C-alpha positions as CSV (number, residue, x, y, z in Angstrom):
1,M,0.0,0.0,0.0
2,N,1.5,3.3,-1.0
3,R,1.6,6.5,1.1
4,Q,-1.3,8.1,-0.8
5,S,-3.6,5.2,-0.2
6,R,-2.7,5.1,3.6
7,D,-3.4,8.9,3.8
8,L,-6.7,8.4,2.0
9,L,-7.8,5.6,4.4
10,R,-6.7,7.6,7.4
11,S,-8.7,10.7,6.3
12,G,-11.7,8.4,5.5
13,A,-11.6,6.9,9.0
14,L,-11.4,10.4,10.5
15,A,-14.3,11.5,8.4
16,V,-16.5,8.6,9.5
17,S,-15.6,9.3,13.2
18,A,-16.5,13.0,12.8
19,L,-19.7,12.1,11.1
20,A,-20.7,9.6,13.8
21,S,-20.0,12.2,16.5
22,A,-22.0,14.8,14.6
23,C,-25.0,12.5,14.2
24,G,-25.1,11.7,17.9
25,F,-23.4,8.3,17.7
26,G,-20.7,9.5,20.1
27,F,-18.2,6.8,20.9
28,G,-18.0,8.1,24.5
29,S,-21.7,7.8,25.1
30,V,-23.0,4.8,27.1
31,K,-26.5,3.5,27.3
32,D,-26.9,0.8,30.0
33,P,-28.2,-2.4,28.4
34,A,-30.6,-2.8,31.3
35,A,-32.5,0.2,30.1
36,D,-34.2,-2.0,27.5
37,R,-35.3,-4.4,30.2
38,V,-36.8,-1.6,32.3
39,Q,-38.6,-0.2,29.2
40,A,-40.1,-3.6,28.6
41,E,-41.3,-3.8,32.2
42,L,-42.9,-0.3,31.8
43,S,-44.6,-1.3,28.6
44,Q,-45.9,-4.4,30.2
45,L,-47.4,-2.3,33.1
46,E,-48.9,0.2,30.6
47,A,-50.5,-2.7,28.6
48,D,-52.1,-4.2,31.7
49,P,-55.7,-3.0,31.6
50,Q,-56.2,-3.8,35.3
51,L,-53.2,-1.8,36.4
52,A,-52.4,0.9,33.9
53,S,-54.9,3.5,35.2
54,R,-54.6,2.7,38.9
55,A,-51.6,4.8,39.8
56,P,-51.4,7.6,37.2
57,Q,-48.9,9.8,39.0
58,A,-46.5,7.0,39.7
59,L,-46.8,5.7,36.2
60,K,-46.0,9.2,34.8
61,E,-42.9,9.4,37.1
62,A,-41.9,5.9,35.8
63,Q,-42.3,7.0,32.2
64,D,-40.1,10.0,32.8
65,A,-37.4,8.0,34.6
66,V,-37.3,5.4,31.8
67,A,-37.0,8.1,29.2
68,A,-34.1,9.6,31.0
69,A,-32.5,6.1,31.4
70,E,-32.7,5.5,27.6
71,V,-30.5,8.6,26.8
72,P,-26.9,7.6,26.4
73,Q,-24.6,9.1,29.0
74,K,-20.9,9.9,28.9
75,D,-20.4,8.1,32.2
76,A,-21.3,4.5,32.6
77,A,-22.0,4.9,36.3
78,E,-24.5,7.7,35.6
79,S,-26.2,5.5,33.0
80,A,-26.4,2.7,35.5
81,H,-27.8,5.1,38.2
82,L,-30.5,6.3,35.8
83,V,-31.5,2.7,35.1
84,Y,-31.6,1.9,38.8
85,L,-33.9,4.9,39.4
86,A,-36.1,4.0,36.5
87,D,-36.4,0.4,37.6
88,H,-37.3,1.6,41.1
89,K,-40.0,4.0,39.7
90,V,-41.5,1.2,37.5
91,Q,-41.6,-1.2,40.4
92,T,-43.2,1.5,42.7
93,A,-45.9,2.2,40.1
94,R,-46.7,-1.5,39.7
95,A,-46.9,-1.9,43.5
96,L,-49.2,1.1,44.0
97,A,-51.4,-0.1,41.1
98,E,-51.6,-3.6,42.5
99,A,-52.4,-2.2,46.0
100,H,-55.3,-0.2,44.6
101,V,-56.7,-3.3,42.8
102,A,-56.4,-5.3,46.1
103,E,-58.2,-2.5,48.0
104,D,-61.0,-2.6,45.5
105,Q,-61.2,-6.4,45.8
106,I,-61.4,-6.2,49.6
107,N,-64.1,-3.5,49.4
108,L,-66.0,-5.7,46.9
109,L,-65.8,-8.7,49.2
110,R,-67.0,-6.6,52.1
111,G,-69.9,-5.3,50.1
112,Q,-68.7,-1.7,50.0
113,P,-68.8,0.4,46.9
114,Q,-65.6,1.1,45.1
């Protein structure tokens, strides 16, 4: 390979790297792979007709936290922390919704109106 070819390859690699950075595909950005799992758990909660409307404020907080966790971060620890918070919010929303359903079932068994 001659010098001209090497220079051309080097400049091409630099151009690809610059283009990737400009398009938001920064090589230094990290998205925790667990963010996809938390997003799937949130989607499952949202799709459950018995739970989805039972804790609207907690569900909104979970949605916001998951959205934040899906944004790639420059620091892997920050990304992991955002996923942890999102997971906690999703689990809290699920627990609150399940508690409301259980309350309604207890009231129904007691003969009290919901």
